[in-house]
N, C-alpha and C positions, 0 to 999 in steps of 0.2 A: 662396546656397540650394545651387545644384548643384555648386559648387565642394566642399563639404562633403561631398556626398555621393558625389564622388571620393575624397575623401580616404580617407572610410571603406569604399569599396570596395579601395580601396586598400591597405589595414591587412591588411586582412579576406584578400584575397590573398597577403600575406606569410604572416600568420600558418597558411593551411593547407597551402602548399608543403611547410615544414618535415614537418608532421603527414602529409601526402603521402608525403613523403620515408622517414619513419620506418617507417609500416606496408608499402609494398612495399619497402623497403631490409631492412627487417628479414626478409624471406622469403626474399628473396636470400640473404642470409650465411647466412639460416641453413640453407638448401640445402647452400651451399658447404662448411659447417664440417660436413654429416653428420650435424646431427642434426635430421631431417627426421620424418614420422608412424614411421619405423623404430624409434628411439630411446624412443618411449613404449610401455610396461607394460601388458600384460592379463592375464588369469587362462583356465585352461583345467581344466574338471570333468572328471574320466575315468569311466565307469559301465564294466560288466561284465553281460552278461546270456548267457542260454542258451535254448535250446530244448527242451522234450521229447526223452529220447534213447531210444530201444527195448530194448537190451541191457544198460546199464550206469545200474549203483547210483550210481557214482561217478564223478570223472574227475578227476585231480588234474593243474593244469598250475602248477609252477612256475617262476615270474618273475624273472630276477636286474635285469633292469634294461628300462625304458618311455624311449623317445625320442621325438621330435618333431622331424623331417626337413626341412629348408629345398630348393628344388630348387640344384642343382648350381651354377648361377652365380651366385646369391645370397650378398648379404652377410652373410646371417644365419650363426648358428652351430647345429648340432644341441642341441635343449633336453630337459635330463635330466628326463621327467615323473616317475620313481621310481629309484629306486636303493637294491637291499635291502642291509637292512645286516648281513646273514647270510651267509657266503661258502655256505652252503647254499639260497640262493633263498627268494621267499615261496609258498607254496601255495596253493591257493586250487582249492576244489572248485567246479568251472561247473554241476555240478548241483544247488548249492544255487540257481540264480540260475534256476531255472526260472519263476518266478511272482516274483520279484524282483531288484531289480539291486542291485549291488554300487557304492558311491560311493568308488571303489577313490582315488581323490586328485584334492583344489583345487591346483592349482599358481598362485602368482602370480609377477609380474615376469618372465612370457614377452613379449621386446621382439616389435613389432605387429611386424605382415607377412602373406605368408603363406607357409606350407610346405606340402610337396606328401604326406607319409606318418607314417605312427605305426609305431615297431617296438619287436617285441617281442624279447627275449632268452630265450631259452626254456632252460633249464637240461635240463627230464624233463617226461613225462609218463604218469602211473601210471592206467588205466583198471581198475574195478574190477566185476564183472559182476552183474544181479540175481541174488538166489538160484534156483537151477535152470537159470539160463543159463549154456553153458562158451564163448562165443567167444572164436577163436583169440588173441587179445589180452588174457584175463582175466590183472591182477595184473604186466603187462610193462611194463619199463621201456620208454619209446619216445622214441627221441633224434633229434633233425634232426641232419643232416648242418651245415646251418652255424650250428646255435643259435640263429638268429635268422628272424621273420617281419615282411615287411615291408607293411603295407596301405595299401591307399590309399583313399580316398572312395568311398563308395557313390554311385554315377551319376557316379564323375569331379569334375574341383573342385577347389577346393584347402583348406586347413585354416587360416581368415582369426582372425588375432587381432587383434582390436582394441583401439588404447588405452584403457583405463578400463572393460573390461568383461568377462566372463567367458563361454567358449564353450564348450558344453558337445557332450561327444563319447561317444560309446557303442560298445563292441565287442561286439560279436552273434554270441556264437558258434553255428553251427549242425552239432553234434558229428556227430550223425546222416552226418554228411557228410565230417565230417574224419576219423572211425577210419574208414582201412579194416579189414574183419572177415578178413581173409585173411591169413597170413605172407607176407613179398617173395620170391621168390625160394629159393637158397640162405642168407640171412643168416640165417633165424631171425628178423627182425626184423618187426614190424609198420609199416606206412605212415601216415605223418600228412601228409593232403593239406589244409593247414588253409581251411576254408571261416571265413571271420569277416568281419561288416559293418561298416564303419565311417559309423556313420549322425550326423551332425551336428546340432545345434538350436542354429541362431543365436541370438544376445541379445534377438533383438526377440519370439522365438515364444516361445509359454505354454509355462513347464516341463512336462513330462508322465514324470512316473515315479512306479515303484514303489519304494523306495530300503530293501534291506535294514537291518537293525538295525546300528548302527555300535556298534563294541566298543571302549574306548579306557582312557585313564589321564586323567584331569583335567589340566589346568596352571593356567594363569590366570584366573582368575574377571574375567571381563565387565559391568562397570559402567555403570548410563546414566548422566545429566546429574545424577540426584538421589540416585545414589552407593546404589542397589539394584541387587541380582543382574539382570543382565538375559540372563547367559549366561556360558560357558564355554570354554577352548579344548581342546578334544581331540586329545591325539597320540596317533597311529593305528599299532599295531603294524606292523613290518616295514622300516622304513624311508619309508611310507610319510607323502605331508606332513601338516600338523596341520589341523582341521578347526575353523571358527570356530563355536560350535552358541548360536544366538540360541533363548531361549524364549519358547512363546507364551504369552500369559495365563492361557488355560485347561489346561496343560500338566497332567498326571498326573506324580506325581514321587515316588518308591520309594525306603527304602532303602537297606541292604546286608540286612534281614530281609524283606524285600516290604512293608515296610509305609508310609503315604502320609506324606510328609514336608509340611513346607513350601519356597519357594524361595528363602529368604537362608538353612536352614539348607545350602544348598550352601555358604557360608563355610567350612565345615569340612569340605567332601570334598575340596581340592586334593591330588593324589594320590593319590587313589583310582579303581580300574576302575570304568567304568559303563559302561554300554547306553543307548542312543540310539535314537527310532524320529523322523521325522520326513521334510522332505521343502522341497526350493527353495524359494525367493518368487521374484519376477518380477525381483531384483536377483543372481539366483542365490546368496544367503543360505542356511545351513541352520537353519529352522527345528524345535525340537524340540517337538514335541507330548507324549513320551513318555520319562523319563528313572530308569533303575533302577540306585541302588549296588550296585556288586559284580559279581560275574560273574551272569549270567541260563542258564538252559537253554531250549532253544527244541524242544518234541514236536511231531510231526505225526499224526493219526490220525482213528479216527471215533469221534464223538458214538453212547454204547449207543443204546436202544432208548430209555431213561425218561427221556432228554434232563435240562433244570435241572429240580431240584426248589425248591422254597419257603427252603431254608438258602442259595440260590444256588450251588448245587455240580452236579457232571454227571460223567459216568465217561466215559475214551474209551479204547478198543481202540489200542495205538500199534503205525501200522504198522511194518511188519516193513526192515530195514536199517538201522535208529539204532541209536546205540551207549545201550542202555536198555536196561532188563530188559523180557520180555515182559508182556502180562497187563493186564489195565484197570485205572486211574489214577483215582484220584479230583482235580477239580478246584474250586477254592475260590476265588471271585469276591471284591473288596473294591467298596465304591461306586466307586472309584475306577479298577476296569480297565476296559480301552479295548475294545469290542468291534466289532468291522469285518471288514462284507461287504468284499473285495478290498484295496485297500490302505488306503482312507480315507475310506469311506462308514460312518459311524459309526450304530449301529443299539441297539438295546433287547437287554439280555442273556435276554430271554423268545425272541429270534431264534435262538436257541440247539436245535435242535430233533434228535434220534435220527434217526441217520445221515449228519449230515452231515461232509462232512471239513472240521476246522480244524487250525490251527498257533497252538501257545500258547506264550507265552513265559512265565517267571516264577522262580521258585523251587521246588525240590524238597524236601520235607520228608522224608528215605530214611524214619524211623521211623513215622512215621502214611502210609506211601502216599500223600502229600496234597502238592498241587501247588497253589504260591500264584500264581495268575494275574494277573500285571501287562497283560498285551495276547493279548486271543482273535483272529485272523486266521480268517472263516467263508467256505468256498468252497461255496458253495447247489446244486454241481451236483457230486456225487458221484460217483469215478468207478467204472469197474466195476472196472478192474485190483486198484483198492484193497481194492473189497469182497468181492474172491473173495480177497483175500487177501496180494495182490503190491503191491511198494514204491509208494506215491503217485506222482505224475505233476506 
C-alpha cells in the first residue's frame, strides 16, 4: 500500500513540473520578446469643457491635431488622438461648453503604458466680444509662437492607459485666465497664456459628465444577438474618431421632421445626419437617451411669464448673441420630448415656468415661427445678466 502511494506521488510530481515550467517559462519568454503589458491596447475618451467668461461671447479655438506624449526615455511612441481632415483645422467655440462637455473623441487601440502629457496643435484662436463690450482682443486672430500647447495632468502623475479599459481625460479651459486683455508690446498681438487643466477619471470611477449633444453621420447599424437594432456607429465631423452609440430601452427617437419613430426604423437611416444625447456607462460605452435624424437647432432663452399652456406650448425670449432672429418663439412639446433639469434629471413638462432659463433643442418651422422641441434643458436658477438682456452664461 505504501509503495503505491509513493508511485502516485512520483507520477503527480512529474506531471506538475512541466506545468510549473509552462507558466513561469512563458512569463519569462514574454518579457524577453517585448510582448509585455505594453503590447496590450486600451482606449481614451477625451472631453473638452470651459468655465464662464466675463467679456467674450465666443472664443473659437482651431485644432490641427491632438497627441498623447510618452516620456522621453519610453519605448512607447506618441499616439495621434486626433488629426484634422481639413487643412484649416477643426474649430470649437469653447464658450459653448460652459454648462456641458464636448465628447471630442474616443480613441481605441492605444498601447498600454504611462504617458506624460497631451499636446494640442493649435492653428489659431479668435475671440468675439459680448455686445456692448470692446476688449482689445476682439475679433483678432491670436497665434501661438510654437503652435503647440503641452498639457500635464492636474496634480502631477502620468496618464496611465490600461489594456482593455477606457480612461476618461477632460481638458478644462479657463479662458478668463488664458486670454490677456491687452495688446502685447509693439507687435499689436494679443497674448494667449493657456490655462487648461487636465483632469483624469480612472476606469474604476463612476463617469460624471454632462455631454453636449453629439452630431454626425450614422454609419453601420449595431445589432444584438436577436438581430434587433441595438445602436449604430456615429461618424463625427472634422477627423474625429467614430463613436459607438448604444440605445437605452426608454430612448426617445425622432425622424427628420421631428416626429417620434421606433428603434427598428433606424435601419433605414444609414448615411443620414443625426444628433444624439446621452452619457457614458460604467464601461465607458455611450448610451443614447435621445436620437434625432437630421440637423437640429439649439436655442437659449428665457421662458415668458405665461409659462407652459394646456396645448403643451410656451414662448421664449431668445437670448442675444445667437445666430437667430430676435423676438419670442413658440416652443411645442410632444409626449416624447425630454424635459431635464441640468443634464439628466427628468422632470414633468409642468416644471417649465415663466422666468426660467432654458436651452431647447429641436426643429424650427420658420413659416409658423414654431419650434418643435425634442429636448428642453432647464436651469432653475435665472441668471441676472440674462434677465437684464445680456448673453446667457
